[in-house]
C-alpha positions as CSV (number, residue, x, y, z in Angstrom):
1,M,-55.8,-75.8,86.1
2,R,-53.7,-77.2,83.3
3,A,-56.4,-79.6,82.3
4,A,-59.0,-76.8,82.3
5,A,-56.8,-74.6,80.1
6,L,-56.2,-77.5,77.7
7,L,-60.0,-78.2,77.4
8,L,-60.7,-74.5,76.6
9,A,-58.0,-74.6,74.0
10,V,-59.5,-77.7,72.4
11,L,-63.0,-76.2,72.4
12,A,-61.7,-73.0,70.8
13,W,-59.5,-74.6,68.2
14,P,-58.9,-73.7,65.4
15,A,-60.0,-70.1,66.2
16,H,-58.1,-68.4,69.0
17,G,-57.9,-64.7,69.9
18,A,-57.3,-62.6,66.8
19,W,-56.2,-65.5,64.6
20,E,-57.9,-68.6,63.1
21,W,-55.4,-71.5,62.8
22,S,-55.0,-74.3,60.3
23,A,-54.5,-77.8,61.3
24,P,-50.8,-78.4,62.0
25,L,-48.5,-80.2,59.6
26,T,-45.2,-82.0,60.3
27,V,-42.3,-80.6,58.2
28,N,-39.4,-83.1,58.8
29,S,-39.9,-86.5,57.2
30,I,-37.4,-88.3,59.5
31,Q,-37.6,-88.3,63.3
32,G,-36.1,-90.5,66.0
33,A,-35.1,-90.4,69.7
34,A,-31.5,-89.7,68.7
35,I,-32.2,-87.1,66.0
36,F,-32.2,-83.5,67.3
37,P,-33.6,-80.8,65.0
38,H,-32.7,-77.2,65.7
39,L,-34.4,-74.0,64.5
40,E,-32.0,-71.6,66.2
41,S,-30.5,-68.9,63.9
42,A,-29.6,-65.2,64.0
43,N,-32.8,-63.2,63.8
44,R,-34.7,-66.5,63.8
45,R,-35.3,-66.5,60.0
46,G,-36.3,-70.2,59.7
47,V,-39.4,-69.9,57.6
48,A,-40.4,-67.8,54.6
49,V,-43.2,-67.5,52.1
50,S,-42.4,-66.9,48.4
51,G,-45.4,-66.7,46.1
52,D,-47.6,-69.7,46.9
53,S,-44.8,-71.7,48.5
54,V,-43.7,-72.0,52.2
55,G,-40.1,-72.9,52.9
56,V,-38.6,-74.1,56.2
57,V,-34.9,-74.5,57.0
58,W,-33.3,-76.3,60.0
59,E,-30.3,-78.3,61.1
60,D,-30.4,-81.9,62.4
61,N,-28.0,-84.8,62.9
62,R,-29.8,-87.7,61.0
63,D,-26.7,-88.4,59.0
64,G,-24.4,-88.6,62.0
65,S,-23.2,-84.9,61.8
66,P,-25.1,-81.6,61.8
67,Q,-26.5,-80.8,58.4
68,C,-28.9,-78.2,57.1
69,Y,-32.1,-79.0,55.3
70,L,-34.9,-77.2,53.4
71,A,-38.5,-78.4,53.0
72,L,-41.0,-76.7,50.7
73,K,-44.8,-76.8,50.6
74,P,-46.6,-75.4,47.6
75,A,-50.1,-74.0,48.5
76,V,-51.8,-76.7,46.4
77,A,-49.9,-79.5,48.3
78,A,-51.5,-81.1,51.4
79,A,-48.0,-81.7,53.0
80,F,-44.4,-80.6,52.8
81,Q,-42.3,-82.2,50.1
82,P,-39.4,-84.4,51.2
83,E,-36.6,-82.1,52.4
84,M,-33.3,-81.5,50.5
85,R,-29.9,-81.2,52.1
86,L,-28.2,-77.8,51.7
87,S,-24.8,-78.5,53.2
88,Q,-21.8,-80.8,52.6
89,G,-19.9,-80.4,55.8
90,D,-21.0,-79.6,59.4
91,C,-23.7,-77.0,59.1
92,Y,-25.4,-74.7,61.7
93,E,-28.0,-72.0,62.0
94,P,-29.5,-71.8,58.5
95,V,-31.8,-68.9,57.5
96,L,-34.2,-68.4,54.7
97,L,-35.5,-65.3,52.7
98,A,-38.3,-65.2,50.1
99,L,-37.4,-63.7,46.7
100,G,-41.0,-64.1,45.3
101,K,-42.5,-66.3,42.7
102,G,-41.5,-69.5,44.6
103,R,-37.8,-68.5,44.8
104,F,-35.7,-68.3,48.0
105,V,-32.2,-67.5,49.3
106,A,-30.8,-69.7,52.0
107,A,-27.7,-68.9,54.1
108,W,-25.9,-71.0,56.7
109,E,-22.6,-71.6,58.5
110,E,-20.4,-74.4,57.1
111,A,-16.7,-75.2,57.4
112,G,-16.0,-72.0,59.4
113,G,-17.6,-69.7,56.9
114,I,-20.9,-68.3,55.6
115,H,-22.5,-69.9,52.5
116,A,-25.6,-68.8,50.6
117,R,-27.6,-70.2,47.7
118,V,-30.6,-69.3,45.5
119,L,-33.3,-72.0,45.5
120,P,-34.3,-73.7,43.4
121,G,-31.5,-74.0,40.9
122,G,-28.6,-71.8,42.3
123,A,-25.2,-72.9,43.3
124,A,-23.8,-72.4,46.8
125,I,-21.1,-69.7,47.3
126,R,-19.0,-68.7,50.3
127,L,-19.6,-65.0,51.2
128,T,-16.4,-64.4,53.0
129,D,-12.9,-66.0,53.4
130,A,-12.7,-65.0,57.1
131,E,-13.9,-67.3,59.8
132,S,-17.5,-66.3,60.4
133,V,-20.7,-67.5,62.1
134,Q,-24.4,-66.5,62.7
135,V,-25.5,-65.2,59.4
136,T,-28.9,-63.6,58.7
137,L,-30.6,-62.1,55.7
138,A,-32.9,-59.1,54.9
139,Q,-34.4,-57.6,51.7
140,R,-36.5,-54.7,50.5
141,G,-37.2,-54.5,46.8
142,D,-34.0,-55.3,44.9
143,A,-31.8,-54.6,47.9
144,L,-30.5,-57.9,49.4
145,Y,-28.3,-57.9,52.5
146,A,-26.5,-60.4,54.7
147,A,-25.0,-59.8,58.2
148,W,-22.8,-62.1,60.2
149,A,-20.2,-62.2,63.1
150,E,-16.7,-62.4,61.6
151,Q,-13.4,-63.0,63.4
152,A,-11.3,-59.9,63.7
153,G,-8.3,-60.4,66.0
154,R,-9.3,-61.8,69.4
155,F,-13.0,-61.2,69.0
156,R,-15.8,-61.3,66.4
157,R,-17.4,-58.2,65.0
158,I,-20.5,-57.6,62.9
159,V,-20.2,-57.3,59.1
160,V,-22.9,-56.3,56.7
161,A,-22.8,-57.2,53.0
162,R,-24.8,-56.0,50.0
163,L,-25.5,-59.0,47.8
164,A,-25.9,-59.0,44.0
165,L,-28.4,-61.4,42.4
166,V,-28.3,-62.1,38.7
167,N,-30.7,-64.9,37.7
168,D,-29.8,-67.6,40.1
169,A,-26.2,-66.4,40.8
170,L,-25.3,-64.6,44.0
171,S,-22.2,-62.5,44.6
172,V,-21.0,-60.0,47.2
173,K,-21.4,-56.5,45.9
174,Q,-19.9,-54.8,48.9
175,R,-19.2,-55.6,52.5
176,Q,-18.0,-53.7,55.6
177,P,-17.9,-54.0,59.3
178,V,-20.5,-51.9,61.2
179,E,-17.6,-50.4,63.1
180,A,-14.2,-49.8,61.5
181,A,-12.3,-50.2,64.8
182,M,-11.2,-53.6,65.9
183,P,-13.7,-55.0,68.5
184,S,-12.7,-54.7,72.2
185,D,-14.9,-57.7,73.1
186,E,-17.2,-60.2,71.5
187,Q,-20.0,-59.3,69.1
188,G,-22.5,-61.8,67.8
189,W,-26.0,-62.9,66.8
190,P,-26.8,-60.0,64.4
191,A,-30.4,-59.1,63.4
192,L,-31.0,-57.2,60.2
193,A,-33.9,-55.3,58.6
194,V,-34.4,-53.0,55.6
195,A,-37.1,-50.3,56.0
196,G,-39.4,-48.9,53.3
197,D,-37.0,-46.0,52.7
198,G,-34.1,-48.4,52.0
199,S,-32.3,-47.7,55.2
200,V,-30.6,-50.7,56.9
201,T,-30.8,-51.4,60.6
202,V,-28.6,-53.9,62.3
203,A,-28.7,-55.0,66.0
204,W,-26.5,-57.5,67.8
205,E,-25.3,-58.9,71.2
206,D,-22.3,-56.9,72.4
207,R,-19.9,-57.5,75.4
208,R,-18.0,-54.3,75.5
209,H,-19.7,-53.3,78.7
210,K,-18.6,-56.6,80.3
211,H,-22.1,-58.0,80.2
212,T,-24.3,-58.7,77.2
213,V,-26.1,-55.6,75.8
214,P,-28.0,-55.4,72.5
215,L,-26.6,-52.6,70.4
216,V,-28.1,-51.1,67.2
217,S,-26.9,-49.1,64.3
218,H,-28.6,-47.6,61.3
219,S,-27.4,-46.8,57.7
220,R,-29.2,-44.7,55.2
221,D,-27.4,-46.2,52.3
222,G,-26.4,-49.7,53.6
223,Q,-22.7,-48.6,53.4
224,T,-21.9,-46.2,56.2
225,F,-23.3,-47.0,59.7
226,A,-23.9,-44.7,62.6
227,A,-22.2,-45.1,65.9
228,P,-23.9,-48.0,67.8
229,A,-26.5,-47.1,70.4
230,R,-28.0,-49.2,73.2
231,L,-31.3,-50.9,72.2
232,T,-32.1,-51.3,75.9
233,D,-32.9,-48.4,78.1
234,H,-31.7,-50.3,81.2
235,K,-28.2,-49.0,82.1
236,S,-25.2,-51.0,82.9
237,G,-24.2,-51.4,86.6
238,S,-23.8,-54.0,89.3
239,V,-26.8,-55.6,90.9
240,D,-26.5,-56.0,94.6
241,G,-22.8,-55.5,94.2
242,L,-22.5,-58.3,91.6
243,G,-21.4,-58.2,88.0
244,A,-21.4,-55.4,85.5
245,G,-25.1,-55.5,84.8
246,T,-28.1,-57.6,83.9
247,G,-27.9,-59.4,80.6
248,A,-30.1,-59.1,77.5
249,M,-29.7,-61.3,74.4
250,R,-30.8,-62.5,71.0
251,P,-32.2,-59.3,69.4
252,T,-34.6,-59.7,66.5
253,L,-35.7,-57.1,64.0
254,S,-38.4,-56.8,61.5
255,A,-39.4,-54.1,59.0
256,W,-42.9,-52.9,60.0
257,G,-45.4,-50.6,58.3
258,E,-44.4,-48.1,55.7
259,N,-41.1,-47.1,57.2
260,G,-40.8,-48.6,60.7
261,I,-38.5,-51.2,62.3
262,A,-39.5,-53.3,65.4
263,A,-37.1,-55.0,67.8
264,V,-37.8,-57.7,70.3
265,W,-35.2,-59.4,72.5
266,L,-34.8,-61.4,75.8
267,D,-34.0,-59.2,78.8
268,K,-33.0,-60.2,82.3
269,R,-33.4,-56.8,84.0
270,D,-35.9,-58.6,86.4
271,F,-33.2,-61.1,87.1
272,L,-35.1,-63.1,89.8
273,S,-37.6,-64.4,87.2
274,G,-35.1,-65.0,84.3
275,Y,-35.4,-63.6,80.9
276,D,-38.5,-61.6,79.8
277,V,-39.6,-60.5,76.4
278,Y,-39.0,-56.8,75.7
279,A,-39.6,-54.7,72.6
280,A,-38.8,-51.2,71.2
281,L,-40.2,-49.5,68.1
282,D,-38.6,-47.2,65.5
283,P,-41.5,-45.5,63.6
284,G,-39.2,-44.3,60.9
285,T,-37.0,-41.8,62.8
286,R,-34.1,-44.2,62.9
287,H,-34.3,-44.0,66.7
288,F,-35.9,-46.7,68.9
289,G,-38.4,-45.5,71.6
290,R,-38.8,-46.7,75.2
291,N,-38.6,-50.3,76.0
292,L,-41.9,-52.2,76.3
293,R,-42.5,-55.4,78.1
294,V,-44.3,-57.9,75.9
295,Q,-45.4,-60.8,78.1
296,D,-48.4,-60.2,80.3
297,S,-48.6,-60.6,84.0
298,F,-49.4,-64.3,83.7
299,G,-45.9,-64.9,82.3
300,D,-44.0,-62.6,84.7
301,N,-42.8,-65.2,87.2
302,M,-41.0,-67.6,84.8
303,A,-38.4,-67.3,82.0
304,Q,-39.3,-66.7,78.4
305,W,-37.2,-68.1,75.5
306,H,-36.7,-67.9,71.7
307,A,-38.4,-64.5,71.2
308,Q,-39.0,-63.1,67.7
309,V,-40.8,-60.1,66.2
310,V,-42.6,-60.3,62.8
311,G,-44.1,-57.4,61.0
312,D,-45.4,-56.6,57.5
313,A,-45.8,-53.6,55.3
314,G,-49.5,-53.3,56.2
315,G,-48.7,-52.6,59.8
316,L,-49.3,-56.0,61.4
317,L,-46.8,-56.7,64.2
318,V,-46.6,-59.9,66.3
319,A,-44.1,-61.1,69.0
320,L,-43.7,-64.8,69.6
321,W,-41.8,-66.9,72.2
322,D,-42.1,-69.9,74.4
323,D,-42.5,-70.2,78.1
324,A,-43.8,-72.8,80.7
325,R,-46.4,-70.7,82.5
326,D,-48.9,-73.6,82.2
327,G,-46.5,-76.3,83.4
328,S,-44.6,-77.2,80.2
329,P,-43.2,-75.1,77.3
330,D,-45.9,-73.7,75.0
331,V,-45.6,-71.2,72.1
332,W,-47.2,-67.8,72.8
333,L,-47.8,-64.7,70.8
334,A,-48.9,-61.1,71.4
335,D,-50.3,-58.7,68.8
336,W,-49.3,-55.0,68.7
337,T,-52.5,-53.0,69.4
338,G,-51.1,-49.6,68.4
339,E,-50.3,-48.6,71.9
340,A,-49.0,-51.8,73.5
341,F,-48.6,-55.6,73.0
342,G,-51.9,-57.2,73.9
343,D,-52.9,-60.1,76.1
344,N,-50.7,-63.2,75.4
345,A,-52.4,-66.0,73.4
346,V,-51.2,-69.5,73.1
347,I,-51.0,-71.1,69.7
348,P,-53.5,-74.0,70.0
349,A,-51.5,-76.7,68.1
350,A,-48.3,-75.5,69.9
351,S,-49.5,-76.0,73.4
352,G,-50.7,-78.7,75.8
353,P,-48.8,-81.8,77.1
354,G,-45.2,-82.2,76.1
355,A,-42.8,-79.5,75.0
356,Q,-43.5,-77.0,72.2
357,S,-40.8,-74.4,71.7
358,D,-38.4,-72.5,69.4
359,P,-41.0,-70.7,67.3
360,V,-40.0,-69.0,64.0
361,A,-42.6,-67.1,61.9
362,S,-43.2,-65.0,58.9
363,F,-46.1,-63.1,57.3
364,D,-47.0,-63.7,53.7
365,A,-48.1,-60.9,51.2
366,G,-51.7,-61.3,52.3
367,G,-51.1,-60.7,56.0
368,N,-51.4,-64.4,57.0
369,L,-49.0,-65.6,59.7
370,H,-46.9,-68.8,59.1
371,V,-45.4,-70.3,62.3
372,V,-43.0,-73.2,62.7
373,W,-41.9,-74.7,66.0
374,L,-40.4,-77.8,67.7
375,D,-42.7,-80.5,69.3
376,R,-40.5,-82.7,71.4
377,D,-41.3,-86.3,72.5
378,E,-38.5,-88.1,74.4
379,K,-39.6,-91.5,73.0
380,T,-40.4,-90.9,69.4
381,G,-38.2,-87.8,68.7
382,T,-38.8,-84.2,67.7
383,R,-41.2,-83.1,65.0
384,I,-40.9,-79.7,63.3
385,R,-44.5,-78.5,63.1
386,Y,-46.1,-75.8,61.0
387,A,-49.4,-74.0,61.1
388,R,-50.9,-71.0,59.2
389,A,-53.1,-68.3,60.8
390,V,-55.6,-66.0,59.2
391,Q,-56.9,-62.8,60.9
392,R,-60.4,-63.2,62.2
């Protein structure tokens, strides 16, 4: 069955489903059995397209400690340029945002704090003096925001900052916690999106209900946030007398269409099969609708991982993740049809023998989809792979 599925994928490549895929490229120039790249980050913002350049950020241990790297590929280039190191000390979970005309903003965790830098040319700055982790970025027009999890007493809480950008210099214009009260339990892994009307939406993992629940809050002006609401419509409560409720984690957000926001996360409400991919949509009302299951019935009996939602101003909306329904991890996607997420389609170059996982993705201004993932080989090491898809 696995061999037949692989044969069909080969025969169909590079066209598959609603997308026609480019040949894959390798992003990282250095691999090895003892080098471990990571694409994990809050809101999974590991790839961005600025003008005619694609940028990819990641962390690996090639220098003996975790460091963050950026690789760029201009459209006219056949391959990614050699990567540059962003960090000086131990670095984790970098994210990347496109500014346009080939410019980017990168942010990452280093030395217990959040750092950010305009590229190319800018100098790195620390965004907060407090111990902080898990940064993410979002932008609409001239409005540039960052969110992170900041230590506040015993626990971390979510902080949102408006950043100012003058030429290549970044600074913090204003910053505030989403909730003024000190946190009663851990908060982390924020996701951030700015809608067409300039309103800001932030979601995060929250433990105040004694199990992990994604919460969400909106701000019309990016300064004052509404009281948090549950992103999930599955209520807390013990399951068969055990625990405080089933878990849900790693929310991701994307601006979508003229004024909408889409959310995708991993949800364990069907706890016997592990995490599933769920979604909810805010069409512009600043209220998320009912929860929607994203993976189709062929993926129902195994766990899904590393989910992300990606939308664009033209109304395109795609969810991506990895699962092992065909015997080993492959990268899957589902398009929004206007009423539901459609049949799941495997990315041809990110499937087949071996382990392909941890997708990150972004749309460019033309509606083309850019996807990056990990391709693991126990003997030769892990490659960071990239492919571009055009709608058929």
